[in-house]
NUDREN-626823 format. One line per field, with one value per atom (N, C-alpha, C): atom name; residue in three letters; y, z, x. Coordinates in steps of 0.02 Angstrom, whole numbers. Atoms other than C-alpha are relative to their C-alpha. Layout:
! residues N
at <- CA | ...
aa <- ala | ...
yy <- Y | ...
zz <- Z | ...
xx <- X | ...
//
This chain:
! residues 193
at <- N | CA | C | N | CA | C | N | CA | C | N | CA | C | N | CA | C | N | CA | C | N | CA | C | N | CA | C | N | CA | C | N | CA | C | N | CA | C | N | CA | C | N | CA | C | N | CA | C | N | CA | C | N | CA | C | N | CA | C | N | CA | C | N | CA | C | N | CA | C | N | CA | C | N | CA | C | N | CA | C | N | CA | C | N | CA | C | N | CA | C | N | CA | C | N | CA | C | N | CA | C | N | CA | C | N | CA | C | N | CA | C | N | CA | C | N | CA | C | N | CA | C | N | CA | C | N | CA | C | N | CA | C | N | CA | C | N | CA | C | N | CA | C | N | CA | C | N | CA | C | N | CA | C | N | CA | C | N | CA | C | N | CA | C | N | CA | C | N | CA | C | N | CA | C | N | CA | C | N | CA | C | N | CA | C | N | CA | C | N | CA | C | N | CA | C | N | CA | C | N | CA | C | N | CA | C | N | CA | C | N | CA | C | N | CA | C | N | CA | C | N | CA | C | N | CA | C | N | CA | C | N | CA | C | N | CA | C | N | CA | C | N | CA | C | N | CA | C | N | CA | C | N | CA | C | N | CA | C | N | CA | C | N | CA | C | N | CA | C | N | CA | C | N | CA | C | N | CA | C | N | CA | C | N | CA | C | N | CA | C | N | CA | C | N | CA | C | N | CA | C | N | CA | C | N | CA | C | N | CA | C | N | CA | C | N | CA | C | N | CA | C | N | CA | C | N | CA | C | N | CA | C | N | CA | C | N | CA | C | N | CA | C | N | CA | C | N | CA | C | N | CA | C | N | CA | C | N | CA | C | N | CA | C | N | CA | C | N | CA | C | N | CA | C | N | CA | C | N | CA | C | N | CA | C | N | CA | C | N | CA | C | N | CA | C | N | CA | C | N | CA | C | N | CA | C | N | CA | C | N | CA | C | N | CA | C | N | CA | C | N | CA | C | N | CA | C | N | CA | C | N | CA | C | N | CA | C | N | CA | C | N | CA | C | N | CA | C | N | CA | C | N | CA | C | N | CA | C | N | CA | C | N | CA | C | N | CA | C | N | CA | C | N | CA | C | N | CA | C | N | CA | C | N | CA | C | N | CA | C | N | CA | C | N | CA | C | N | CA | C | N | CA | C | N | CA | C | N | CA | C | N | CA | C | N | CA | C | N | CA | C | N | CA | C | N | CA | C | N | CA | C | N | CA | C | N | CA | C | N | CA | C | N | CA | C | N | CA | C | N | CA | C | N | CA | C | N | CA | C | N | CA | C | N | CA | C | N | CA | C | N | CA | C | N | CA | C | N | CA | C | N | CA | C | N | CA | C | N | CA | C | N | CA | C | N | CA | C | N | CA | C | N | CA | C | N | CA | C | N | CA | C | N | CA | C | N | CA | C | N | CA | C | N | CA | C | N | CA | C | N | CA | C | N | CA | C | N | CA | C | N | CA | C | N | CA | C | N | CA | C | N | CA | C | N | CA | C | N | CA | C | N | CA | C | N | CA | C | N | CA | C | N | CA | C
aa <- met | met | met | asn | asn | asn | his | his | his | phe | phe | phe | asp | asp | asp | phe | phe | phe | leu | leu | leu | ile | ile | ile | ser | ser | ser | his | his | his | phe | phe | phe | asn | asn | asn | gln | gln | gln | lys | lys | lys | val | val | val | lys | lys | lys | leu | leu | leu | asn | asn | asn | glu | glu | glu | ala | ala | ala | glu | glu | glu | lys | lys | lys | glu | glu | glu | leu | leu | leu | leu | leu | leu | ile | ile | ile | arg | arg | arg | asn | asn | asn | phe | phe | phe | val | val | val | pro | pro | pro | thr | thr | thr | glu | glu | glu | phe | phe | phe | ser | ser | ser | lys | lys | lys | gly | gly | gly | glu | glu | glu | ile | ile | ile | ile | ile | ile | leu | leu | leu | phe | phe | phe | gln | gln | gln | gly | gly | gly | asp | asp | asp | val | val | val | ser | ser | ser | ser | ser | ser | his | his | his | met | met | met | arg | arg | arg | phe | phe | phe | ile | ile | ile | val | val | val | glu | glu | glu | gly | gly | gly | cys | cys | cys | val | val | val | lys | lys | lys | thr | thr | thr | tyr | tyr | tyr | tyr | tyr | tyr | leu | leu | leu | asp | asp | asp | glu | glu | glu | glu | glu | glu | thr | thr | thr | lys | lys | lys | glu | glu | glu | his | his | his | ile | ile | ile | val | val | val | his | his | his | phe | phe | phe | gly | gly | gly | ile | ile | ile | glu | glu | glu | gly | gly | gly | trp | trp | trp | trp | trp | trp | val | val | val | asn | asn | asn | asp | asp | asp | leu | leu | leu | tyr | tyr | tyr | ser | ser | ser | tyr | tyr | tyr | phe | phe | phe | thr | thr | thr | gly | gly | gly | thr | thr | thr | pro | pro | pro | ala | ala | ala | thr | thr | thr | leu | leu | leu | phe | phe | phe | ile | ile | ile | glu | glu | glu | ala | ala | ala | leu | leu | leu | glu | glu | glu | asn | asn | asn | gly | gly | gly | ile | ile | ile | ile | ile | ile | leu | leu | leu | gln | gln | gln | ile | ile | ile | his | his | his | arg | arg | arg | asp | asp | asp | thr | thr | thr | leu | leu | leu | asp | asp | asp | arg | arg | arg | leu | leu | leu | phe | phe | phe | glu | glu | glu | glu | glu | glu | ser | ser | ser | gln | gln | gln | gln | gln | gln | ile | ile | ile | glu | glu | glu | arg | arg | arg | phe | phe | phe | phe | phe | phe | arg | arg | arg | leu | leu | leu | lys | lys | lys | phe | phe | phe | gln | gln | gln | ser | ser | ser | ala | ala | ala | tyr | tyr | tyr | val | val | val | ala | ala | ala | phe | phe | phe | gln | gln | gln | asp | asp | asp | arg | arg | arg | thr | thr | thr | ile | ile | ile | asn | asn | asn | ile | ile | ile | asn | asn | asn | ser | ser | ser | gln | gln | gln | pro | pro | pro | ala | ala | ala | glu | glu | glu | gln | gln | gln | arg | arg | arg | tyr | tyr | tyr | lys | lys | lys | glu | glu | glu | phe | phe | phe | cys | cys | cys | glu | glu | glu | lys | lys | lys | tyr | tyr | tyr | arg | arg | arg | asp | asp | asp | ile | ile | ile | glu | glu | glu | gln | gln | gln | arg | arg | arg | val | val | val | pro | pro | pro | gln | gln | gln | tyr | tyr | tyr | gln | gln | gln | leu | leu | leu | ala | ala | ala | ser | ser | ser | tyr | tyr | tyr | leu | leu | leu | gly | gly | gly | ile | ile | ile | thr | thr | thr | pro | pro | pro | glu | glu | glu | phe | phe | phe | leu | leu | leu | ser | ser | ser | arg | arg | arg | leu | leu | leu | arg | arg | arg | lys | lys | lys | lys | lys | lys | lys | lys | lys | asn | asn | asn | leu | leu | leu
yy <- -31 | -7427 | -52 | 41 | -7490 | -23 | 33 | -7585 | 46 | -41 | -7430 | 46 | -41 | -7324 | -37 | 56 | -7476 | 13 | 5 | -7472 | 76 | -66 | -7274 | 9 | 2 | -7276 | -36 | 36 | -7412 | 44 | -46 | -7295 | 55 | -62 | -7143 | -25 | 29 | -7252 | 20 | -13 | -7217 | 60 | -65 | -7080 | 46 | -43 | -6928 | -6 | -1 | -6953 | 65 | -49 | -6806 | -33 | 33 | -6835 | -19 | 32 | -6862 | -77 | 62 | -7005 | -45 | 50 | -7081 | -23 | 32 | -7080 | -40 | 46 | -7170 | -64 | 60 | -7304 | -28 | 20 | -7320 | -21 | 4 | -7323 | -64 | 52 | -7462 | -59 | 62 | -7575 | -33 | 30 | -7717 | -54 | 35 | -7800 | -77 | 79 | -7997 | -48 | 52 | -8119 | -67 | 72 | -8284 | -41 | 52 | -8442 | -34 | 48 | -8534 | -62 | 44 | -8661 | 21 | -20 | -8565 | 19 | -27 | -8550 | 62 | -69 | -8360 | 0 | 5 | -8395 | -72 | 75 | -8570 | 12 | 6 | -8616 | -21 | 14 | -8614 | 57 | -60 | -8454 | 55 | -59 | -8291 | 43 | -45 | -8177 | 71 | -54 | -8018 | 57 | -53 | -7923 | 3 | -16 | -7849 | -9 | 12 | -7900 | 23 | -30 | -7814 | -48 | 34 | -7913 | 46 | -31 | -7832 | -38 | 39 | -7969 | -72 | 67 | -8146 | -21 | 23 | -8242 | -55 | 50 | -8337 | -18 | 26 | -8430 | -13 | 5 | -8431 | -69 | 59 | -8601 | -20 | 40 | -8713 | -75 | 83 | -8909 | -26 | 26 | -9002 | -71 | 60 | -9154 | -49 | 46 | -9259 | 18 | -37 | -9138 | 21 | -39 | -9088 | 69 | -80 | -8905 | 25 | -37 | -8789 | 77 | -81 | -8616 | 43 | -44 | -8471 | 67 | -60 | -8338 | -2 | -18 | -8296 | 72 | -78 | -8138 | 2 | -20 | -8056 | 64 | -68 | -7893 | 52 | -45 | -7754 | -20 | 24 | -7857 | -13 | 11 | -7871 | -92 | 75 | -8048 | -18 | 10 | -8114 | -39 | 26 | -8207 | 51 | -56 | -8063 | -17 | 20 | -8152 | -16 | 11 | -8209 | 79 | -60 | -8033 | 46 | -55 | -7931 | -43 | 24 | -8060 | -23 | 17 | -8111 | -86 | 76 | -8292 | -44 | 24 | -8429 | -11 | -1 | -8430 | -58 | 56 | -8550 | -17 | 6 | -8516 | -5 | -12 | -8545 | 48 | -44 | -8424 | -36 | 28 | -8513 | 34 | -32 | -8440 | -57 | 41 | -8506 | 21 | -20 | -8414 | 32 | -49 | -8323 | 75 | -72 | -8153 | 47 | -48 | -8007 | 25 | -39 | -7938 | 57 | -59 | -7776 | -9 | 27 | -7812 | 47 | -53 | -7707 | -40 | 42 | -7789 | 51 | -16 | -7756 | 75 | -58 | -7636 | 64 | -56 | -7533 | 29 | -27 | -7508 | 36 | -44 | -7453 | 52 | -55 | -7334 | 51 | -53 | -7263 | 29 | -17 | -7247 | 70 | -66 | -7124 | 56 | -64 | -7023 | 19 | -17 | -7019 | -25 | 18 | -7009 | -23 | 37 | -7050 | -74 | 79 | -7219 | -28 | 31 | -7249 | -19 | 0 | -7206 | -55 | 51 | -7315 | -70 | 70 | -7474 | 9 | 12 | -7434 | -16 | 2 | -7422 | -75 | 63 | -7584 | -55 | 36 | -7679 | -8 | -9 | -7624 | -46 | 32 | -7692 | -83 | 66 | -7845 | -40 | 15 | -7883 | -9 | 6 | -7851 | -51 | 48 | -7954 | -80 | 69 | -8099 | -13 | 25 | -8095 | -9 | 12 | -8086 | -69 | 66 | -8243 | -46 | 47 | -8330 | -17 | 11 | -8300 | -30 | 23 | -8339 | -66 | 74 | -8503 | -46 | 40 | -8563 | -6 | -10 | -8495 | -3 | -5 | -8483 | -60 | 56 | -8629 | 17 | 5 | -8683 | 39 | -28 | -8621 | 80 | -62 | -8447 | 27 | -13 | -8440 | 8 | 8 | -8493 | 71 | -59 | -8361 | 68 | -61 | -8215 | 1 | 8 | -8281 | 21 | -27 | -8263 | 70 | -62 | -8100 | 40 | -30 | -8033 | 7 | 13 | -8107 | -43 | 27 | -8151 | -17 | -4 | -8128 | -58 | 56 | -8251 | -64 | 60 | -8380 | -35 | 15 | -8391 | -27 | 12 | -8415 | -51 | 57 | -8540 | -63 | 63 | -8735 | 2 | 14 | -8800 | -25 | 19 | -8905 | 46 | -53 | -8755 | 40 | -29 | -8652 | -38 | 32 | -8788 | -2 | 6 | -8798 | 82 | -67 | -8612 | 10 | -2 | -8626 | -51 | 56 | -8780 | -47 | 55 | -8898 | -49 | 47 | -9043 | 33 | -18 | -9023 | -20 | 21 | -9129 | 41 | -39 | -9030 | 76 | -64 | -8858 | -23 | 11 | -8947 | 1 | 4 | -8978 | 74 | -81 | -8791 | 32 | -49 | -8728 | -23 | 23 | -8842 | 29 | -40 | -8772 | 65 | -74 | -8592 | 14 | -12 | -8622 | -23 | 23 | -8692 | 62
zz <- -16 | -1810 | 35 | -47 | -1663 | -25 | 13 | -1659 | -13 | 6 | -1634 | -70 | 60 | -1773 | -63 | 58 | -1892 | -16 | 14 | -1858 | -12 | 11 | -1864 | -71 | 72 | -2028 | -38 | 44 | -2084 | -13 | -1 | -2031 | -47 | 32 | -2110 | -78 | 65 | -2279 | -30 | 18 | -2283 | 19 | -35 | -2159 | 33 | -30 | -2091 | 84 | -55 | -1898 | 40 | -33 | -1781 | 77 | -46 | -1623 | 65 | -57 | -1495 | -37 | 19 | -1618 | 2 | 10 | -1639 | 77 | -82 | -1436 | 12 | -12 | -1438 | -23 | 23 | -1543 | 48 | -45 | -1434 | 66 | -58 | -1279 | 6 | 12 | -1345 | -37 | 29 | -1444 | 34 | -42 | -1346 | -42 | 27 | -1407 | 31 | -23 | -1402 | -51 | 31 | -1445 | -15 | 9 | -1525 | -31 | 25 | -1575 | -50 | 50 | -1725 | 25 | -9 | -1718 | 51 | -45 | -1591 | -32 | 20 | -1619 | 31 | -23 | -1610 | 19 | -2 | -1641 | -7 | 9 | -1609 | -36 | 9 | -1704 | 51 | -46 | -1599 | 65 | -44 | -1492 | -38 | 35 | -1528 | -13 | 17 | -1618 | 35 | -30 | -1504 | -9 | 3 | -1557 | -75 | 66 | -1717 | 9 | -8 | -1746 | -62 | 49 | -1840 | 3 | 4 | -1890 | -9 | 0 | -1841 | -27 | 31 | -1867 | -8 | 19 | -1934 | -48 | 57 | -2038 | 31 | -25 | -2005 | -59 | 60 | -2098 | 39 | -27 | -2069 | -40 | 19 | -2091 | 16 | -40 | -2064 | -15 | 9 | -2053 | -31 | 24 | -2151 | 48 | -44 | -2079 | 9 | -12 | -2109 | 25 | -39 | -2023 | -44 | 52 | -2185 | 19 | -4 | -2182 | -63 | 53 | -2297 | 17 | -3 | -2299 | -32 | 32 | -2331 | -11 | 35 | -2330 | 43 | -39 | -2261 | 29 | -31 | -2164 | 19 | -15 | -2148 | 32 | -27 | -2085 | -34 | 25 | -2105 | -31 | 8 | -2126 | 49 | -42 | -2035 | 12 | 13 | -1985 | 53 | -39 | -1912 | -20 | 30 | -1931 | -1 | 2 | -1981 | 36 | -10 | -1976 | 73 | -70 | -1800 | 44 | -46 | -1743 | -2 | 22 | -1834 | 42 | -22 | -1771 | 77 | -72 | -1599 | 13 | 4 | -1652 | -5 | 1 | -1633 | -65 | 61 | -1765 | -31 | 35 | -1901 | -30 | 19 | -1930 | 57 | -50 | -1847 | -21 | 28 | -1854 | 37 | -26 | -1827 | -31 | 28 | -1834 | -25 | 46 | -1958 | 16 | -11 | -1889 | 63 | -52 | -1726 | -8 | -2 | -1715 | 45 | -34 | -1648 | -39 | 26 | -1664 | 40 | -33 | -1610 | 11 | 2 | -1547 | 34 | -37 | -1493 | 13 | -11 | -1409 | -38 | 43 | -1514 | 40 | -30 | -1370 | 6 | -1 | -1352 | -71 | 83 | -1550 | -19 | 12 | -1548 | 32 | -35 | -1411 | -53 | 35 | -1529 | -57 | 63 | -1676 | 23 | -24 | -1565 | 8 | -16 | -1519 | -70 | 52 | -1687 | -79 | 72 | -1871 | -40 | 46 | -1942 | 12 | -14 | -1853 | -25 | 36 | -1893 | -73 | 71 | -2074 | -27 | 31 | -2085 | -2 | 2 | -2028 | -50 | 47 | -2140 | -73 | 58 | -2284 | -4 | -7 | -2229 | -10 | 18 | -2222 | -57 | 71 | -2388 | -36 | 46 | -2462 | 29 | -2 | -2361 | -25 | 26 | -2431 | -80 | 68 | -2613 | -6 | 13 | -2588 | 13 | -12 | -2513 | -68 | 55 | -2660 | -68 | 59 | -2784 | 2 | -12 | -2709 | -13 | 11 | -2699 | -85 | 69 | -2894 | -29 | 37 | -2943 | 6 | -22 | -2849 | -39 | 42 | -2944 | -69 | 70 | -3106 | -41 | 32 | -3147 | 8 | -11 | -3189 | 46 | -56 | -3054 | -32 | 20 | -3161 | 11 | -1 | -3174 | 64 | -76 | -2987 | 35 | -18 | -2948 | -32 | 31 | -3072 | 28 | -33 | -2992 | 70 | -75 | -2812 | -6 | 2 | -2864 | -10 | 26 | -2935 | 49 | -50 | -2794 | 66 | -68 | -2639 | -11 | 5 | -2680 | 58 | -69 | -2509 | 45 | -43 | -2445 | -32 | 34 | -2575 | 24 | -30 | -2505 | 67 | -78 | -2330 | 24 | -19 | -2326 | -28 | 35 | -2363 | -55 | 78 | -2530 | 17 | -18 | -2453 | 17 | -25 | -2369 | -56 | 63 | -2527 | -47 | 48 | -2622 | 34 | -31 | -2500 | -5 | 24 | -2516 | -72 | 67 | -2705 | -22 | 16 | -2700 | -41 | 41 | -2782 | 37 | -33 | -2729 | 11 | -7 | -2670 | -73 | 55 | -2817 | -64 | 57 | -2944 | 7 | -18 | -2863 | -34 | 28 | -2896 | -74 | 75 | -3075 | -31 | 11 | -3086 | 8 | -18 | -3012 | -45 | 49 | -3120 | -70 | 67 | -3278 | 2 | -7 | -3216 | -6 | 3 | -3187 | -70 | 40 | -3348 | -60
xx <- 65 | 773 | -37 | 33 | 671 | -72 | 71 | 506 | -47 | 56 | 399 | 12 | -16 | 498 | -25 | 20 | 459 | -76 | 63 | 279 | -31 | 26 | 257 | 32 | -17 | 352 | -48 | 61 | 223 | -57 | 61 | 84 | -2 | -13 | 169 | -9 | 3 | 166 | -89 | 68 | -27 | -33 | 25 | -68 | 54 | -45 | 17 | -6 | 9 | 27 | 39 | -24 | 56 | 42 | -50 | 181 | -61 | 46 | 16 | -26 | 8 | -31 | 46 | -53 | 136 | 0 | 1 | 139 | -53 | 74 | -44 | 28 | -12 | 33 | 64 | -51 | 195 | -42 | 32 | 84 | -27 | 65 | -51 | 37 | -32 | 56 | 50 | -35 | 136 | 53 | -51 | 298 | -4 | 8 | 280 | 51 | -60 | 426 | -39 | 15 | 400 | 46 | -55 | 499 | -40 | 17 | 505 | -43 | 50 | 358 | -57 | 65 | 257 | -67 | 68 | 79 | -19 | 10 | 30 | -88 | 79 | -160 | -18 | 35 | -252 | -51 | 72 | -403 | -42 | 41 | -541 | -7 | 5 | -483 | -15 | 15 | -552 | 56 | -50 | -438 | -21 | 19 | -438 | 58 | -51 | -281 | 20 | -28 | -210 | 76 | -62 | -39 | 54 | -51 | 114 | 54 | -49 | 255 | 79 | -64 | 426 | 55 | -61 | 544 | -39 | 21 | 507 | -44 | 55 | 396 | -53 | 56 | 235 | -39 | 46 | 106 | -66 | 64 | -88 | -19 | 33 | -173 | -65 | 68 | -326 | 22 | 0 | -338 | -63 | 64 | -460 | -24 | 38 | -558 | 54 | -65 | -401 | 56 | -52 | -298 | 51 | -29 | -219 | 18 | -10 | -139 | -10 | 19 | -196 | 18 | -32 | -89 | -49 | 43 | -194 | 44 | -42 | -62 | 67 | -57 | 117 | 15 | -1 | 172 | 63 | -64 | 337 | 5 | -22 | 422 | -53 | 35 | 306 | -82 | 74 | 137 | -37 | 43 | -15 | -21 | 15 | -69 | -59 | 65 | -244 | -39 | 64 | -392 | -54 | 45 | -496 | -73 | 74 | -665 | -8 | 4 | -635 | 14 | -12 | -574 | -56 | 64 | -726 | -60 | 61 | -853 | -6 | -2 | -788 | -21 | 15 | -815 | 60 | -52 | -686 | 38 | -38 | -543 | 1 | 3 | -540 | 69 | -70 | -355 | 50 | -63 | -188 | 40 | -56 | -52 | 52 | -70 | 119 | 67 | -70 | 290 | 43 | -45 | 409 | 77 | -66 | 556 | -13 | 0 | 594 | -8 | 35 | 515 | -26 | 32 | 436 | -63 | 47 | 257 | -21 | 25 | 191 | -92 | 67 | 7 | -46 | 33 | -149 | -56 | 59 | -306 | -57 | 57 | -468 | -33 | 20 | -533 | 29 | -56 | -386 | 2 | -2 | -389 | -68 | 67 | -570 | -2 | -11 | -528 | 29 | -43 | -392 | -26 | 53 | -519 | -22 | 34 | -604 | 41 | -47 | -454 | 37 | -32 | -375 | -33 | 16 | -447 | 55 | -32 | -295 | 24 | -21 | -262 | -69 | 42 | -435 | -4 | -3 | -412 | 46 | -55 | -251 | -40 | 35 | -345 | -54 | 46 | -483 | 25 | -43 | -370 | 30 | -30 | -275 | -59 | 49 | -450 | -23 | 28 | -493 | 51 | -53 | -328 | 1 | -8 | -336 | -66 | 61 | -514 | 17 | -14 | -460 | 51 | -46 | -308 | -24 | 41 | -419 | -34 | 43 | -536 | 44 | -53 | -387 | 26 | -28 | -311 | -42 | 49 | -476 | -19 | 12 | -511 | 64 | -56 | -337 | 12 | -13 | -325 | -50 | 59 | -489 | 13 | 6 | -457 | 67 | -72 | -260 | 30 | -55 | -148 | 41 | -37 | -39 | 85 | -73 | 123 | -11 | 5 | 46 | -8 | -2 | 8 | 69 | -56 | 180 | 52 | -26 | 251 | -11 | 9 | 163 | 9 | -21 | 191 | 78 | -67 | 383 | 11 | -1 | 355 | -6 | 28 | 252 | 44 | -32 | 338 | 67 | -60 | 518 | 29 | -23 | 570 | -23 | 31 | 450 | 15 | -20 | 485 | 70 | -63 | 659 | -2 | 16 | 604 | -45 | 36 | 485 | 6 | -15 | 493 | -46 | 33 | 446 | -77 | 70 | 299 | -48 | 47 | 224 | -23 | 18 | 239 | -48 | 46 | 150 | -75 | 65 | 18 | -42 | 35 | -19 | -21 | 15 | -17 | -55 | 44 | -127 | 17 | -21 | -17 | 37 | -45 | 90 | 71 | -66 | 267 | 43 | -33 | 320 | -4 | 15 | 236 | 30 | -38 | 318 | 56 | -68 | 481 | 8 | -8 | 446 | -3 | -3 | 396 | 51 | -71 | 558 | 44 | -46 | 660 | -19 | 11 | 566 | 20 | -19 | 588 | 66 | -77 | 782 | 22 | -21 | 801 | 27
//
């Protein structure tokens, strides 16, 4: 399956695109390769693209005042990655997006995507549904990280995101879960007993 077939298949999970709409996606999304360790979006830059991961794994994070990294989420094939606050408001990003593996994204500029919304109700509907899902996931994560014990957060992560758990270093997973790598190591040992 080529990059655009993957993207179109992803759209077709939520909406049904006609041939003209498929062609709009192919003409307007731009494939971009990235290397492990490459910063795809820098904190302070305005996020002006929607990005669909075709291959690879990325992390989204911010740095606190002591430059400690706090991972907000990971992204793998078939996921969208962005600093949505920056994207919607046109303000500088508070997040970095960094590649954890070599990979490829398909991206589209905000102005181009806005034009596609005018041309296709299905493309507009797809993104409306994706934005709703992103908001629900964000709220769920915010509540869970503040209310659930670490063991429960780890268990749910493993159940939902088995593919990601196997691809990211333990210290990064610990950052995402809001715990220390040592505590995560104890949780993993306990899980494997």
